[in-house]
C-alpha positions in Angstrom: 96.9 87.6 93.9 97.5 89.2 97.3 100.3 89.3 99.8 99.4 91.0 103.1 102.0 91.7 105.7 101.1 92.2 109.3 102.9 92.4 112.7 105.0 95.5 112.2 105.2 98.2 114.8 107.5 99.6 117.5 109.9 97.5 119.4 112.7 98.3 121.8 116.3 97.2 121.1 116.8 93.6 122.1 113.1 92.9 121.8 111.3 90.4 119.5 108.8 91.0 116.8 107.2 88.6 114.4 105.9 89.5 110.9 103.4 87.5 109.0 102.5 87.4 105.3 99.2 86.0 104.3 99.0 85.0 100.7 96.1 84.3 98.4 95.4 83.8 94.7 98.2 81.4 93.9 99.7 78.1 95.2 102.2 79.1 97.8 104.0 75.8 97.9 105.2 76.3 94.3 107.0 79.6 95.1 110.1 80.5 97.0 109.4 83.2 99.6 111.4 86.0 100.9 111.4 89.0 103.2 113.1 92.2 102.1 113.5 95.5 103.9 114.1 99.1 102.9 115.4 101.7 105.3 115.0 105.4 104.6 117.5 106.5 102.0 118.7 103.0 101.3 118.1 100.4 98.7 115.8 97.5 99.3 117.7 94.5 100.5 117.1 90.8 100.9 116.7 89.7 104.5 115.8 86.1 104.3 114.7 83.5 101.8 113.0 80.1 102.1 112.8 77.7 99.1 110.0 75.5 98.2 111.8 72.6 99.9 112.4 74.7 103.1 116.0 75.6 102.6 116.8 79.0 104.2 119.3 81.8 103.6 119.8 85.0 105.6 121.5 88.3 105.1 124.7 88.3 107.2 123.5 91.0 109.7 120.4 89.0 110.7 121.8 85.5 110.9 121.2 84.0 114.3 118.5 86.7 115.1 115.9 86.2 112.4 114.1 83.1 111.4 111.9 82.7 108.3 109.3 80.0 108.1 106.5 79.0 105.8 103.2 77.2 106.4 101.9 76.2 103.0 98.7 74.8 104.4 97.9 78.2 105.9 99.3 80.2 103.0 101.6 82.1 105.3 105.2 83.1 105.5 106.6 84.4 108.8 109.7 86.3 109.9 110.5 85.9 113.6 112.9 88.6 114.7 114.8 88.7 117.9 117.6 90.8 119.6 116.5 93.6 117.4 118.7 96.6 116.7 118.0 100.2 115.7 119.5 99.4 112.3 116.7 96.8 111.7 114.3 99.8 111.3 112.8 99.6 107.9 109.7 98.8 105.8 109.6 95.0 105.5 108.2 93.4 102.4 107.1 89.9 101.7 107.8 88.5 98.2 107.3 85.2 96.4 109.0 84.1 93.2 108.7 81.2 90.7 110.7 81.2 87.6 110.0 84.7 86.0 106.9 85.4 88.1 107.0 87.3 91.3 104.6 89.1 93.7 105.1 91.7 96.4 103.2 92.8 99.5 102.6 96.4 100.3 105.1 96.4 103.2 104.9 96.9 107.0 106.9 99.4 109.0 109.2 98.1 111.8 110.8 100.7 114.0 113.3 99.8 116.7 113.7 102.6 119.2 115.1 103.2 122.7 
């Protein structure tokens, strides 16, 4: 099982960035998928979630700015981020869950700087 995030990097405030999570070793369409983030000195928090049926939920501070999508045929989960703010700076993690089973990626750093 592997979840490999990519797309992290430096972005200016107000700018866009898209993260991608390439999965392998399991059937993605049977799992809910999520993006979490962890800023320095803070706990990991749920940013966005997409169910197996495509229903989405977002953390309040990213609603209207972030969009989570999934492509089961390509085994990928994406997080499109726009109007980024310095407080979005964190390590972003991809995660999938099904019943009591869950897997995590290694994380990708996103830094919003001016």
